[in-house]
C-alpha positions in Angstrom: 156.7 100.7 43.6 157.3 96.9 42.7 156.3 95.2 46.1 152.3 95.7 45.2 153.2 93.8 42.0 155.5 91.2 43.9 152.7 90.6 46.1 150.0 89.9 43.2 152.6 87.7 41.8 153.3 85.5 45.0 149.7 85.2 45.8 149.1 84.0 42.2 151.4 81.5 42.6 150.8 80.6 45.9 147.1 79.8 44.7 147.6 78.6 41.0 145.1 75.8 41.7 142.5 78.2 42.9 143.2 80.8 40.1 143.2 78.3 37.3 140.0 76.3 38.6 138.2 80.1 38.5 139.6 81.0 35.1 140.9 84.2 36.9 144.2 84.1 34.8 143.5 87.4 32.7 142.3 89.1 35.5 145.6 88.3 37.3 147.6 89.5 34.6 145.5 92.8 34.3 146.0 93.2 37.9 149.9 93.0 37.8 150.0 95.0 34.8 148.2 97.9 36.6 150.5 97.5 39.5 153.4 97.7 37.1 152.2 101.0 35.6 153.7 103.5 38.2 157.0 102.1 38.3 157.2 101.9 34.3 156.4 105.5 34.1 158.9 106.3 36.9 161.5 104.2 35.1 160.9 106.4 31.7 161.0 109.5 33.5 164.3 108.9 35.4 165.6 107.3 31.7 164.7 110.6 30.0 166.2 112.9 32.8 169.2 111.2 32.9 169.8 111.1 29.1 169.3 114.5 29.1 171.6 115.4 31.5 174.1 112.7 30.1 173.9 114.9 26.6 174.0 118.3 28.2 177.4 117.2 29.6 178.7 116.1 26.1 177.1 119.3 25.0 179.4 121.8 27.5 182.3 119.2 26.5 182.0 119.4 22.9 181.6 123.3 23.2 184.7 123.8 25.6 186.7 121.9 22.7 
């Protein structure tokens, strides 16, 4: 998921003079943000699932006592 975002950054750093001369800074930043959206959604989803699993295990432990 991060491969596409990494590629955008690598190209931006490699062509920094071209990006600056064409004033394409905002376009590159928007492209990078769009590439990061999928990985951000996946991270939030895995965090919620992990939190629910962790809280459920503590609930079972609490109820056992």
